[in-house]
C-alpha positions in Angstrom: -36.8 160.0 -37.8 -33.0 160.2 -38.4 -33.1 158.0 -41.4 -35.8 160.1 -43.1 -33.7 163.2 -42.6 -30.6 161.4 -43.9 -32.6 160.3 -47.0 -34.1 163.8 -47.7 -30.2 165.2 -47.5 -29.1 162.6 -49.7 -31.9 163.2 -52.3 -31.4 167.0 -51.9 -27.5 166.6 -52.7 -28.3 164.3 -55.7 -30.8 166.8 -57.3 -28.0 169.5 -56.6 -25.6 167.5 -58.4 -28.0 166.8 -61.2 -28.6 170.5 -61.8 -24.9 171.3 -61.8 -24.4 168.5 -64.3 -27.2 169.7 -66.6 -25.8 173.2 -66.5 -22.3 172.0 -67.3 -23.8 170.1 -70.3 -25.4 173.2 -71.6 -22.3 175.2 -71.4 -20.5 172.7 -73.2 -22.9 172.5 -75.8 -23.0 176.2 -76.3 -19.2 176.1 -76.5 -19.1 173.6 -79.1 -21.8 175.6 -81.3 -20.0 178.7 -81.1 -16.8 177.0 -82.1 -18.3 175.3 -85.0 -20.0 178.7 -86.1 -16.4 180.3 -85.9 -15.1 177.4 -88.1 -17.8 178.1 -90.7 -17.3 181.7 -90.7 -13.6 181.2 -91.2 -14.1 178.5 -93.8 -16.6 180.7 -95.9 -14.7 184.0 -96.3 -17.1 185.4 -98.9 -20.7 185.3 -98.8 -20.9 185.4 -102.7 -19.1 182.1 -103.0 -20.4 178.8 -102.2 -19.0 177.2 -99.1 -18.3 173.6 -99.0 -17.6 172.9 -95.5 -16.8 169.3 -95.6 -14.8 169.4 -98.9 -11.0 169.5 -99.0 
């Protein structure tokens, strides 16, 4: 019985850590997207001109 309880506790902790890792990945992805969006907005100062993002 004790082994079963330990196994459940370990699985619960593992699931909890997976949820935290997924949440962290989601936040990082959102931050990267917003950073890139900000970069594009700064690069394209005028909406009338064509914006070449990757040209020098």
